[in-house]
Steps between C-alpha positions, in 0.01 A plus 500: 500500500789735578631454146156576356487828695846585369382428146208741546724775637745456211219514244372822660837660567381847386233532766364376830291189559270506797483214746138455395593467130766241582275304733218498242727380220665227706209401721677560831437734792655847524677382816661222298601754235669713768691198637628405155603861429693501826674175401599648161647803675704266720637337184636834382221636283432871555123545509331831577185475715264798502167521681201516261729428202652161567834352400757583233820312415779760501801274461571138426741297713849383408453200727426153370199353678188310404315812385780655296592162351143445382496845341824423310377169365148583382590531132709186446333187362772271638413602857171351615591500870737691725638411841693740719677354804686653791732199514530163325757224468531562126267664251586221255401237757176688567429519126548125466267437792237718333560327166373175652155658528345413164265799495788748514631618163777761497602764748756692704638447850699776674646485850674756721736225618615150409643278772623235257545689174614275216772556243613281213669162558374480859659824617332723759385851406532760776158666531486724804176674597414800280851505351403389152231400256433131561243357260387203293272469200299182457447455126334238282616587147383280216849405385694175473706400806826551310407866447439563872858593588491793255262679738807579711632719218161668469498598867868604502441738209185640663664562838813652344273732303306586818808587706642715222163674455480584873864594559805648326686167523624286213396138550688205355362149459715202598345219300241385567368624831714755687485878467823687556575859602862616516625142491279371782173310515192707579227256394468125467236288329405142581273315259334177611242294317274199518468302179461161336675402179245671275312727740599801704290536815637829632804724531602681817712804430677624813666841496699674772618859464733650761363844583623626835777280637819681597688189614514136389631172644875449467466228237318729255627845599717519186219374274181674616371855506171688540339804344562698819865395507527628144363836613139455391194481725186379325196316630427137427158611380652721231736225383217245498272731301766553233581128496139394444466735204822376338429135584151521349652610169782245493275219629251557217783462249621186675152344485488574128829317456694816415815542711675740261456825697577321826822354361597837354450660841719234663776545242497877554528455879708182522803483729556140387532507119858547386641381834694200622283320754480194717215262428410338830291182519437271797781272381760727337630850437647586163605809308339641188476817293153644450423572134130590489149454635293284266148576382353258757690665786771235531866600521744429216853441627833377371621226732854402597526274194428794271157363415174695502263382771148598601432554871144508631388700802404287797778253428798704610633801682715737298762708678792718394849351499647765729195599702124506526454629143 
């Protein structure tokens, strides 16, 4: 109900809505209207209250909460549900739990904190309370299972675009899933899926963006950074809004089987192409030289035997010879 009142105030932003008008439209008491208005004010919305005139929304909030998240997501077909949490073990784990409910289609989970944030290859992702944008999309694209891993490139391009749109920073992409600012990781993406040989059930797209951290654990202090550490303070809501717009565009192309603009974006922002790298698998680490990103999003490398080899995301970790990138 609180979100519905917010919708009414946003639709009538030029004037005042009386408590009576709101109560009539929503079928609730004026006392209930007043309580919901008070709750919106506590969430950071600036609402003017004038006797005999009613309520007027003067300013939106920069905070991410259930109300502001709903307002951001109204226009996106790939978001049929939203869930905002104060804390969770992992937004990816929560998305997979929700995915088991057959009636649920696609949606977005955002949490202020993750206690067991997940990175690739079983690593932990530091996700302190209100220090970053911690989110997962639950998607059910009608694509073949072998095309599922390409969604990582879609989201990486969209989030790189979002950060650049909201800041003055230049963002690099370390194939396929890390975003880099000034040589350090600022965003990671973890894609998980459920599928059979010929049928994709769902994809969970987990994204973590470091916003406000000023210090990191010793083991990643030379590899990680945040927007604040890079001299930029921007809200998670603003980043998320820009991401959803960019992702909607790239995702539509992906569903149509057209990865050309996405690949072009990656090539223009790549910190991997043209570099000597280590290809790390669960059983070996070997050196290679990155030649290109193929049309399907796979990586074309020259291996130690001088032969061209195709590397698929999800199979390996790619890291620079002399450092993180």
